[in-house]
C-alpha positions as CSV (number, residue, x, y, z in Angstrom):
1,Q,12.1,-10.0,12.0
2,V,9.4,-9.1,9.4
3,Q,9.8,-9.3,5.7
4,L,7.3,-7.7,3.3
5,V,6.8,-8.6,-0.4
6,E,4.5,-6.6,-2.6
7,S,2.9,-7.6,-5.9
8,G,0.3,-6.4,-8.3
9,G,1.8,-3.3,-9.9
10,G,1.8,-2.7,-13.6
11,L,0.8,-0.4,-16.4
12,V,-2.8,0.8,-16.5
13,Q,-4.7,3.5,-18.5
14,T,-6.2,6.5,-16.9
15,G,-9.5,5.6,-15.1
16,G,-8.4,2.0,-14.7
17,S,-8.0,-0.1,-11.6
18,L,-5.3,-2.2,-9.9
19,R,-5.0,-4.2,-6.7
20,L,-1.7,-4.3,-4.8
21,S,-1.0,-7.1,-2.3
22,C,1.7,-7.2,0.4
23,V,2.4,-10.5,2.2
24,A,4.3,-10.3,5.5
25,S,6.4,-13.1,6.8
26,G,7.2,-13.2,10.6
27,R,4.8,-12.7,13.4
28,L,2.5,-9.7,13.3
29,S,-0.4,-8.9,15.6
30,S,-3.7,-7.6,14.4
31,G,-3.0,-4.4,16.3
32,D,0.2,-3.7,14.3
33,A,-0.4,-1.0,11.7
34,M,0.1,-1.9,8.0
35,G,-0.3,0.3,5.0
36,W,1.2,1.9,1.9
37,Y,3.4,4.8,0.9
38,R,4.4,5.8,-2.6
39,Q,7.3,7.6,-4.2
40,A,7.2,9.3,-7.6
41,P,10.5,10.1,-9.4
42,G,12.1,13.2,-8.0
43,K,9.6,13.4,-5.1
44,Q,9.6,12.4,-1.4
45,R,7.9,9.3,-0.3
46,E,4.3,10.1,0.7
47,F,1.7,8.4,2.8
48,V,-1.1,6.7,0.9
49,A,-3.2,4.6,3.3
50,R,-3.0,2.4,6.4
51,T,-5.1,0.1,8.5
52,F,-4.7,-0.9,12.1
53,S,-6.4,-2.1,15.3
54,G,-10.1,-2.7,14.9
55,G,-10.0,-2.3,11.2
56,I,-9.6,1.5,11.4
57,T,-8.3,3.0,8.1
58,S,-7.0,6.3,7.1
59,Y,-6.1,7.8,3.7
60,S,-4.3,10.7,2.2
61,D,-6.6,13.4,0.7
62,S,-5.2,12.6,-2.8
63,V,-6.6,9.1,-2.8
64,K,-9.6,9.3,-0.5
65,G,-12.7,7.9,-2.2
66,R,-10.6,6.2,-5.0
67,F,-8.4,3.7,-3.0
68,T,-9.4,1.2,-0.4
69,V,-6.9,-0.5,2.0
70,S,-7.9,-3.8,3.6
71,R,-6.2,-6.6,5.5
72,D,-6.5,-10.3,6.0
73,N,-4.9,-11.1,9.3
74,A,-5.1,-14.8,8.7
75,K,-2.9,-14.4,5.6
76,N,-0.8,-11.6,7.1
77,T,-1.6,-9.7,3.9
78,V,-2.6,-6.1,3.3
79,Y,-4.2,-5.0,0.1
80,L,-4.6,-1.7,-1.7
81,Q,-7.5,-1.5,-4.2
82,M,-6.9,1.4,-6.5
83,G,-9.6,2.8,-8.7
84,S,-10.1,5.8,-11.0
85,L,-6.4,5.9,-11.5
86,K,-4.7,9.1,-12.7
87,P,-1.3,9.8,-14.2
88,D,-0.4,11.5,-10.9
89,D,-0.8,8.1,-9.2
90,T,2.3,6.9,-11.1
91,A,4.9,5.9,-8.5
92,A,6.6,3.1,-6.8
93,Y,4.3,1.8,-4.0
94,Y,5.8,0.5,-0.8
95,C,4.1,-1.6,1.8
96,Y,5.0,-1.1,5.5
97,A,4.4,-2.6,8.8
98,A,4.9,-1.0,12.2
99,A,5.8,-3.7,14.7
100,Y,8.3,-4.4,17.5
101,G,9.0,-0.7,17.8
102,R,10.2,-0.2,14.3
103,I,9.0,0.2,10.7
104,Y,9.5,-2.5,8.1
105,W,9.4,-1.8,4.4
106,G,8.8,-3.9,1.3
107,Q,10.9,-3.6,-1.8
108,G,8.2,-1.6,-3.7
109,T,6.1,-2.3,-6.8
110,Q,5.8,0.1,-9.7
111,V,2.5,1.5,-10.8
112,T,2.4,3.4,-14.1
113,V,-0.8,5.2,-15.2
114,S,-0.8,6.2,-18.9
115,S,-2.8,9.2,-20.1
């Protein structure tokens, strides 16, 4: 069983930065994918970024160049460094881990970007 707990959300002005953290309890291997999705009010949950085996990362086009996903395997933690934030980035951000043949989700952390 894997449990994920996010932190680091909050209110920030346009152009500002935030760093989200997600700590996983339970055993994960460095090859298991971890990453982030987000969901804005009235919209579907959408992919943001992920990292997996060998430190490979991928990003949605909407955040590429502004967000950086990273991982500390020793701490079982994945991070999302967000910069140049826009009001369109306002959403609940969810951490996920793909392990043991299923997807685990965190409870979400709210990010609000004011204009």
